N, C-alpha and C positions, 0 to 999 in steps of 0.2 A: 504493500500500500503505499509506504513511505517513497519507494522508487517511483512510482507512478506519479505522486504529487511533485517529487523534484523534477520529473521530465516535463510536466504541465507548466511548472514555474520557469524551466528553462525556456519553453516554447514561447512565453509572453514576451511582448515587446518590451524593450528597456525604454521607458519614458524619461526623456532629457528635457527639462524645462529651461528654455532659453528667452532672457528678457532682452529687448532692444531699448536702450536708454540714451537720452540726450536732449539737447535743446530743442525747443519747439522750431519746426520748420527745417531741420537738417536733412529730411528725407527718409526717416525711418519707415514709414508706411510705404514708400515707393520701393525701397529696398526689398522689404518682406513681400510686397506684391510680386515684384520681379522674381524674387527666389522662389516663390510658390507656384505661380501660374504662368511666369514668363511674360506677363503684361506690364506696361508703363502707364499709371494712372496718376494724374495731378489735379484732384478736385480741390484742393486749397482748404479743405475742411480740416478743423483741428480735431485730433484725437481726443476723446473724452475718457479719462480713465485709462482703460487699456483695450487693445483689440487682439483677438486671438486667432491664430491660425496653426497649422500642423503639416508637417512633412515626414513621411516615412523612407527610411534609407536601409537597404540591406548591406550589411557589412561583416565580412568573415563568418556567414552563417547565422549572424543575429540580426533580428529586426531592431532598428533603432527608431523611436517615434519622438521626433523633435516637436515639442510643444513651444510654439512662439508666443510672446506677450509683447505687443507693440504699445509701449506705454507713452502716457502724455508728457510733454516737455514743459508745459506751462507751469508757473509757480502754484497756481491756486488748486493744482491737482497733485502736488507732492505728497500730501498726508495719505491720499488714496493710493497712489503708485507705491508707496513703501510697503504695503500689504503684499504686493507681487513679488517684492525681492526675497520674501522669506522661504519661497519655494525655488528659487533660481539656482540652477546648477552652473549656467554658462550666462554671462552678460556681454552683450555687444555694445560698447560705447561708440556712439556715432556723432560726428561733427561735421560741419560744413566747410570745405576748405576755402570758400569765398567769404566766410563769417569768422572773423578772429574770436569774437565773443564766444561763439559756440565751442571753439576750441579751448579757450581759457576756462570754460566752465566745466571742462572734463574732471578736473581735480575735485570739484564740488560732487558731481555725479558719482565718481569712484568711491569718494568717502561716504556718501549716503548709501551706496550698495554695500560697502564692507560693514557699515553699521548694522543694517537691518537683514542682510542675507546670510545663509549658512556659512560656516568658517571655511569651508573648502570651495567656495564659489571661484570660478575661473573666469578671465576677461579676454575679449577680443576687442581691438580699436580699429575703427573704420572712419576714414576720411571720404565723405561723399561728395558728389558733384565734380568729379574730376574732369567731366567735359568741359567745364568753365575755367580753364586754366588762365585765361586772359584776365580774370578778375580774382585770381588766387590771392589769399590773404594769410594763408598757412602753408609754410613749405613742407615739402616731404620729409626732409631731415628733421623738422620739429616733430611731426607725428611719430616718426621712428624712435626718436629720443624720449618721448613721452611713454611710449609703449615698451621700451626697454626698461624704463624705471618701474614699471609696473609689471615686468616680466610677462608680457603679453605679445601675441602674433599682431602685426599692423599691415594694413594695405589700404590703398585708395579705390574707391569704387565709383561708377556712374550708373544709377538705376535707369537713367533716361537712355543711355547708349548700351546698357547692358554689359558694362566692362567690369570684369573681376567679381561679378556675382557668384560665379561658380565656385570661387575661392572660399566663399563663406561656408558651404558644405564641406569642402575639404578640410578647412580648419577647425570645423566643429568635430569631424572625426578625428582629427589629430589630438585635439584636446582631449576627447573622450579616451583615445588609446593611451595617452600619457597618463591621465588620472583616472583610470578605469574603476580601480578599487574604491577611491575616495568617493567618486560620483555615484557608483552603485550603492555604497554603504549610506550615502545621504539621501538617496531615493527610497531605499528600504526603510531608513529611519523615519522619513516623512510619510510613507504608507502606514507604518506602525503608529505613528502619532495620530493620523486620520482615523485609523481603525478604532484606537482608544476613545477618540471624541465621540464616533458614531455610537459605539457601546454604551458611552456614558448618557448620550442623548436618548438611545432606546430605553435605558433603564429609567431614566427621569419620566419618559411617557408611559412605560409600564406600570410605574409606581402611581403615577397620577390617575392612570385609568382603572386601577384595582382598589382604590381607597376613597 
């Protein structure tokens, strides 16, 4: 019976939670839309709280289910967004290469995530809108230097021109491979905590119903 349960457990997809975090208007939603459906959309609408999308990747016989949360960058949503950090395994910090403020704000976002996310959370740094080099306000070297200080992979993308979007998937798998034990342990811990909460809620319901 135990062998059967272990086999079923191994066949379950490994759910990895990924948050896209950064200043409002840097293109987080456009990056995610391009990554998931290979479409480019620019509605100009502000993300309210967080949007969810998922992508399944089969890697070395394992099914990896990446759950993406595209979080709002406006200050008024900060308290709401923090709740999404608590289940994050990987966080993609995004800035706009034509907007220096969005780059300088990365330290704030990194600090926010570290404070509220699990201890083993990993980072990826992306400079978006590389198609707009004529109005560049942040050099490639500056982006690389910041990423090196945070021990994180870095590259620039253009959601509009579909440049380097494929690298996101490659880097996510790389981060997973390099930190597999820590990520899987954090996922299992999260599942266990959720199970305990559900059991407590059910007991409270049963107690209320029987007395």
